[in-house]
N, C-alpha and C positions, 0 to 999 in steps of 0.2 A: 504494500500500500504506500503510495506516494502522497505525502501531506505537506502542503505549502502554506505558510502563513502570509496573509495579505497585509501589506504595510501601507497601502493607499487609504486615503480618507474619502475616496470617491469610487464606488463600485456598485452598479445597479443591482447586483445579486444579493446585496446585504443591506440591512437596516443601518442608517447612519450612526445610531448609538453603538451598534456592534462594531462598526469600523473605528469609531473614536476610542473604544475600549481595547482595540487591537484583538478582538475576538473573532476575526474572520479567517477562515481556512478554506482551501480548495483541495479536495481529495481526488487523486488520480487524474488531475488536470481538468475535471469537469463537474464534480459534485460540490456545491457550496455547503459549508457547515459553519453555523454561527453560534457564538456563545455570548450571552448577555449577562454580565455580573449583576446580581440583585442585592447581595450583601457581602460581608467580609468572608463568608464561607460557602456561598451558593451561587449557582449560575443556571440559567435556562439554556437549553440546547435546541437548535433548529437544524434538523437534518432529515433526509428522506428515508433513512434506514436506521432505526434505533436499535436494531439487533446487531449492528456491526460498528460499535463505537469504541471499543476498548483502546485500540491504538490511537485513535483521535483524541480521546480524553487524556491519555498519557502525554501526548504532544502538547495539548493545551496546558496541562499542569506543569510542564517543564518551564513555562513562562509565568504561570500563576499558581505557585505551589500551595498557597493558602486556601484555594478553592477545593472543598472536599465533598460537596453535595451537588449533584446534577439532576435537573428536572426537565421534563417535557414542557412545552408551552402551556399545556392544560394543567400543570401542577403535579403530575404523577412523577414519583421518584424514579430516576433511571439508574443511578449508581451512587454509592456512598463510600467514601474513604475515611480513614481515621482523621479526626480533626487535627489541624496544626495549631499549636499553642501560639497565640498572639499576645503581644504586650505593648504598652505605651512606651515610646522612646523619644526623649527630648531631641530636638533638631541639633542642638549643640553637641550631642554625643555621636553624631553621624559624620563619618569621613567619606566623601565621595570617591569613587574609583573611576570617575569620568570627569572631564574638564570642560565639556561643551554641552549646551542644551539647544535643541531644535525648536525655534519659535513656532513653527507650524504645528508641531506636536504639542507644544505648550498650550496653544489656543484650543486644540482638540480636547485635552484632558480637563481644561477649565469647564467644559460643558457638563461633566458628570461628577466633578469633585465639589461637594457642598459643605464638608466639615472635615476636621482632621481624621476622623475615624474612617473616611472614605479612602484614605491613602494607606495602603498596605505594601510594605517593601521587604524583600529578603535581605538579611544582613549576616555578617560574620564578625565574631569578636576578634579584636585586634588592638594590642597595645593600650588596653584600658578604655578603648572606644569601640565603635562598630563601623565596619566597612559596609557601605551600601552596594550590594551586588547588582541591583537593577532599580528601576523606579526613579531615576535622577530627574526626569521631567516633573514628576509629581512632587519631589522634594523641592525643586525650584519654585513650584507653585505654592507649596506650603510656606516658603519664605515670603513670597509676594503677598500672601493672604495674612501673614502675621501669625500663623499657627505656631504654637510652642512645642508641639509634639506630633508624631504620626504613629501609626500602628506598624508593628514589625514582627518578623518571625525568623528564627535562626536557621541558616542553611549551611551546608558544608562548603568549603573552599572550592571554587569552580576551576579545577585544573591547575591550581597553584599560581596563576598569573596575577591574581588580584593585588597581592602586596607590591608587585612590580608596578602595576597601574597606580597604586596609591603613592608610591615613591615619586613617580612622574608627576602626579597631580600636585603633590606638595612642592616639587621643584618649580612648578608653574604658579605656585601661590594659592592652590586650591585646598583649603582645609575644611570648608563648610559649603553647604549647597549654595549659599549666597555668593560664593566666590566663582562659581562656574560661569563661563561666558555664553551669552545668548547669541546664536547665529541664525542666519536664514537657512532654510532647508537645504539649499544647494551648498552653502558654505559648510554646514554640518556634515553633509554626506562626504564632501571632499576631505575635510580636515580629520574627522573622526575615523572614517574608513581608511584613510592613508596611514594614520598612526597605527591602527590595529593591524593592517596588512604588513607594515614594516616590522612591527614588534614580533608577530608570529612567524614571519619569514626569518628573522634573526634567530628566534628560539629554535626553529626547525634546523637551521644551519649548525647551531651549537649542540644539537642533540645527537649523540653517537648512534650510528646505524648498527 
């Protein structure tokens, strides 16, 4: 099964809210599957074949590990996983592992974030603080809204590269979400993707065969 995440905010196959939440996926190049997050643990699933969802759910949970209950649009439960423990985390305790924010994405998340509890991010404990593994756009919005905290859950280190990203972020003066630079979508794609490609290419060269 080939599952591709849709990163566009304009796609007639999906509800705009699903797109803004980055819950749109295409299966085997032709079957749309949409996830609409309804609370910090639950999401509704829109798909043509509810008997064939396991791999799709696992793919979605790779990006949103705090979602543990999945429902049909009519409210019937499809699948339930063990709940992930969430906790309140002050913004000042969060060290970004990214140094740019996409303004287009920032505008999109503004539409469904209404309170601090709507922001749930995966973090890793690191040197007395927490590294944000994902959710940097939401963290930036939290700063702009004046939120003092967000919701978080602990995840394992993603491949061991996050401390390297943090060192680079600090070298660039990024210690908190407010320090990240806002860029246009095009600038973000060029600068962030270029950094990631160069980093992983260098790591690959240094890894013994």
